[in-house]
C-alpha positions as CSV (number, residue, x, y, z in Angstrom):
1,L,16.2,1.5,-58.0
2,A,12.4,1.4,-57.7
3,T,11.9,2.2,-61.4
4,K,14.5,-0.2,-62.7
5,N,13.9,-3.0,-60.2
6,P,10.3,-2.6,-58.8
7,D,10.2,-6.2,-57.4
8,R,13.5,-5.7,-55.6
9,A,12.4,-2.3,-54.2
10,T,9.1,-3.9,-53.0
11,A,11.0,-6.8,-51.3
12,M,13.4,-4.4,-49.6
13,A,10.5,-2.2,-48.3
14,A,8.7,-5.3,-47.0
15,R,11.9,-6.4,-45.1
16,W,12.4,-2.9,-43.7
17,Q,8.8,-2.8,-42.5
18,A,9.1,-6.2,-40.8
19,W,12.3,-5.0,-39.1
20,A,10.6,-1.8,-37.9
21,E,7.7,-3.7,-36.5
22,R,9.9,-6.2,-34.8
23,C,12.1,-3.5,-33.2
24,N,9.1,-1.3,-32.1
25,V,10.2,1.8,-33.9
26,L,6.8,2.6,-35.3
27,P,5.2,5.1,-35.7
28,L,8.0,6.9,-37.4
29,C,6.4,10.3,-37.5
30,P,7.6,12.2,-34.4
31,K,5.2,15.1,-35.2
32,K,2.2,12.8,-34.9
33,P,-0.4,14.5,-32.7
34,R,-0.3,13.2,-29.2
35,G,-3.3,12.0,-27.2
36,K,-4.6,14.7,-24.9
37,G,-4.9,12.2,-22.0
38,S,-7.2,12.4,-19.1
39,K,-7.5,15.6,-17.1
40,A,-8.1,13.7,-13.8
41,K,-5.3,14.1,-11.2
42,R,-6.0,10.8,-9.3
43,F,-6.4,7.4,-10.7
44,T,-7.4,4.2,-8.9
45,L,-6.4,1.3,-11.1
46,K,-6.7,-2.5,-11.1
47,Q,-4.4,-5.2,-12.2
48,G,-4.9,-6.0,-15.9
49,Q,-6.2,-2.6,-16.9
50,D,-5.1,-1.3,-20.3
51,L,-6.1,2.3,-20.9
52,P,-5.7,3.9,-24.3
53,A,-3.6,7.0,-24.5
54,G,-6.6,9.3,-24.5
55,K,-7.8,8.0,-21.2
56,S,-4.4,7.7,-19.6
57,P,-3.0,10.2,-17.2
58,Y,-1.8,13.4,-18.9
59,V,1.8,13.1,-17.6
60,K,3.5,15.7,-19.8
61,R,6.0,17.7,-17.6
62,R,4.2,16.6,-14.4
63,P,5.5,15.1,-11.2
64,L,3.6,12.0,-10.0
65,R,3.2,9.5,-7.2
66,I,2.4,5.8,-7.6
67,K,1.4,3.7,-4.6
68,A,0.7,-0.1,-4.9
69,E,-0.1,-2.8,-2.4
70,L,1.6,-6.0,-3.7
71,V,1.2,-9.7,-2.6
72,D,3.3,-12.7,-3.8
73,I,5.8,-10.3,-5.4
74,P,7.6,-12.1,-8.3
75,V,11.3,-11.8,-9.1
76,N,10.4,-9.8,-12.2
77,G,7.2,-8.1,-13.3
78,T,5.8,-4.8,-14.4
79,I,3.6,-3.0,-11.9
80,L,2.6,-0.1,-14.1
81,A,3.8,1.2,-17.5
82,Q,2.7,4.2,-19.6
83,G,4.1,4.9,-23.0
84,G,6.8,3.2,-25.0
85,S,10.5,3.2,-26.0
86,R,10.4,6.8,-27.2
87,A,8.6,8.4,-24.3
88,G,7.2,6.7,-21.2
89,Y,7.8,5.4,-17.7
90,A,7.5,2.1,-15.9
91,M,7.5,1.0,-12.3
92,Y,8.5,-2.7,-12.1
93,V,10.3,-5.4,-10.2
94,K,13.7,-6.5,-11.5
95,D,15.7,-9.3,-9.9
96,G,13.4,-9.0,-6.8
97,C,14.1,-5.2,-6.4
98,L,11.8,-2.3,-7.1
99,A,12.8,-0.2,-10.1
100,F,11.6,2.8,-12.1
101,T,12.6,3.8,-15.7
102,L,11.7,7.0,-17.6
103,R,12.4,7.4,-21.3
104,S,12.3,11.0,-22.6
105,K,13.8,13.4,-25.0
106,K,17.0,14.0,-22.9
107,G,17.6,10.3,-22.5
108,N,16.7,7.4,-20.3
109,G,17.1,7.1,-16.6
110,T,16.6,4.2,-14.1
111,V,16.5,4.2,-10.4
112,K,16.6,0.7,-8.8
113,A,16.7,-0.5,-5.2
114,K,19.6,-2.7,-4.2
115,I,17.6,-4.7,-1.6
116,P,15.0,-7.2,-2.7
117,L,11.4,-6.7,-1.7
118,P,9.7,-9.0,0.8
119,K,6.9,-11.2,-0.6
120,T,4.2,-8.7,0.5
121,A,4.8,-4.9,0.5
122,T,3.2,-1.5,-0.1
123,V,5.5,0.2,-2.5
124,E,5.6,3.9,-3.5
125,L,7.3,5.9,-6.2
126,L,7.6,9.7,-6.1
127,L,8.8,11.5,-9.2
128,A,9.3,15.2,-8.2
129,K,9.4,18.4,-10.2
130,D,13.2,18.4,-10.2
131,A,13.2,14.9,-11.8
132,S,14.3,13.2,-8.5
133,V,12.9,9.8,-7.8
134,R,12.2,8.2,-4.4
135,L,11.3,4.6,-4.1
136,S,10.0,3.2,-0.8
137,A,8.6,0.0,0.6
138,D,6.4,-0.2,3.6
139,G,7.1,3.5,4.4
140,K,10.9,3.2,4.2
141,E,13.0,4.8,1.5
142,I,14.9,2.0,-0.5
143,A,16.3,4.0,-3.4
144,Y,16.9,7.6,-4.4
145,G,18.1,9.0,-7.7
146,R,17.4,11.2,-10.7
147,V,16.1,10.8,-14.2
148,P,17.1,13.3,-17.0
149,E,13.8,15.2,-17.0
150,L,10.1,14.8,-16.5
151,L,8.3,13.5,-19.6
152,Y,8.7,16.2,-22.3
153,D,5.5,15.0,-24.1
154,M,2.5,12.9,-23.7
155,P,3.2,9.3,-24.7
156,T,1.4,8.0,-27.7
157,E,0.9,4.6,-26.1
158,G,-1.5,3.9,-23.3
159,L,-1.2,2.7,-19.7
160,Q,-1.1,-0.9,-18.4
161,V,-1.3,-2.2,-14.9
162,G,0.5,-5.5,-14.3
163,F,2.2,-5.7,-17.8
164,D,3.7,-3.6,-20.6
165,S,1.9,-4.2,-23.9
166,G,3.9,-1.8,-26.0
167,A,7.6,-1.3,-26.6
168,A,9.4,-2.2,-23.4
169,I,10.1,0.9,-21.3
170,G,12.1,-0.7,-18.5
171,E,15.0,-3.1,-18.2
172,Y,13.0,-6.1,-19.3
173,Q,11.6,-7.7,-22.5
174,G,8.1,-8.4,-23.7
175,E,5.1,-7.8,-21.5
176,N,7.0,-8.7,-18.3
177,R,3.7,-9.7,-16.6
178,F,3.4,-9.3,-12.8
179,T,2.5,-12.8,-11.7
180,G,1.7,-11.8,-8.1
181,K,-1.3,-9.8,-7.0
182,I,-1.6,-6.0,-7.2
183,R,-4.3,-5.5,-4.5
184,S,-4.5,-1.7,-5.1
185,L,-2.8,0.9,-7.1
186,T,-3.2,4.7,-7.1
187,L,-1.5,7.2,-9.4
188,E,-1.6,10.9,-8.4
189,L,-0.4,13.7,-10.6
190,D,1.1,16.9,-9.1
191,P,1.2,15.4,-5.6
192,K,1.6,17.7,-2.6
């Protein structure tokens, strides 16, 4: 086709490229070298931060804990997201309830509370070695479940606090900005 109809082949390639960009399926090369990520085990983060992959937590096959103090909690909003649609995780508010989604090689998993959060709360997520997930608000467990596995690889996309700038990880669209206030947020790898 390309040799007989070069204009048609060029137009088809351009349409495919536009589709791939719109659907967030780029980069296509799954063997692309991953960012090494930061060797730090504890991160104190602020709302609006956008860390590149090389400075993001090295989450490959590691349990983690996220704790955030939230004020004026919106009905929907991303608290923290790292990665993208192929590999990553996000802690967010969906329909007023705390939720966590992890996307990995064995599939996607979501754990979501059934009870809406109050307007102000300290929320915590614990992703354990066995891929179990505990969500709590103000020290009380509000959801428990499992995801298919810990992240099998380091995500190629970075980490954002208060929004998701890459391909949506959780059950939301676009950046899903957290319009309330994230007073404090800590992420700890390999928690005890």
